[in-house]
N, C-alpha and C positions, 0 to 999 in steps of 0.2 A: 392795606399797607402796600406801598410801592416796593420795587425791587431793591431798594436800599435797606430793607429789613435784614439782609444777610451781610451787611457791611460790619466789619470788625471794629468795635469801639475801643476795646482794651482787654484787660485781663482781671480776673477775680481769683480768689484763693479760698480753699476750704480744707479742713482737716477731717471732716466727716460730712455726710449729707445734711446734717442739721447744724453743723458748726462752720459758718461762713465768716471769713475775716471781715470785721466791721471796724468802723471808726467811731469814736465818741466826740469828735470835733464839734458837731452840731446835732447831737442825738445819734442813736445807733443807725448806721447806714452801711450797706455793703460797699466795700472799697473797690473802685474800678481804677486801675492804673493804665497809663498809656503804653507801657512796655513790660515785658517779663522782668527785665532788670530792675525797673522801678518797684515792681511788686516784691521781688526778692529782697530789695533793700528795706522796704517797709516791714516785711516779715522778720528780717534780722533785728529790727528795732523792737518789735513787740514780742519776739520769741528768740532771744539771742542764743540760747542753748539748743534751739531747734527740737524742743521736747515734743512738739506736735508735728507730725509728718504732713505738711501742707502740700496740696496739689494746686498748681496754677493752671488755669484754663482760659482760653479766649472767650469773650462774650460779644455777641452781635447786637445790633440795634434792636432787632425784633425781640430778642430775649429780654433785653432791658425794658422795652416797651410793655411786654406782657407782665413783667414784675411790677412795673409802675402801676399798671391797671389793676393789679391785685393788692396794691397798697404798700409795696416795698419802697424803701428809700435807698438811694445810691449816693455814695460820696466819691465824686470824680476828682482825679488829679487834673492838673492843667492840660496835659497832653490828651487825655481821654475826653475831657470836656470840649476841647477844640473839635473833636470828631463827632461828638454827640450833639452839640448845640445846633448846628445847621440842619441836621436831620430831624431833630425834635421840632424845630420851627416849621419845617416842611410838613411835618405830620400834624401841625396845629397845636402842639403842646404849649402851654403858657409858661415857658421857661425864660429866665433872665440871662443876660450876658454875665459870664463869670469874670469878676474883677479880682484876679488872683494876687495882684500886687497889694491891693487894699486888704485882702483876706490875710495874706502873710503878715502884714503889719499888725493885725489883730490876733495873730497866733494860730490861724487856721490854715490848713494846707489842702483841704478837700472842699469842693463845692457840692452841697447836698441838694438833691432833687427828690421830691416826693409829691405826688399828685394829691391834693386835698379834696378836689371834686372835679368832675368832668363836665 
């Protein structure tokens, strides 16, 4: 893995080590937002009364790559996918360009990435 493994892709949130904020847009996948503000807005939607104390943390390309290699799925918003996509291509991952306009028309806001085989 090249030095871009430490590049920040976005933010994820969790309420406990085993409860990571996921989206059901296209199956359960860990939400990666492009900014803290975007993540907080999403958290407000799914937990308006803030019953779960969520922690928001940065996530780097290398961390996401390790998760993908372990079978995890990630749901990227448009801003985070713009950061992830070129690095994933450099790493040789078979990822597609995200067409967020088309996805929004279909009711999806996250682009899900999961490796099915290497």
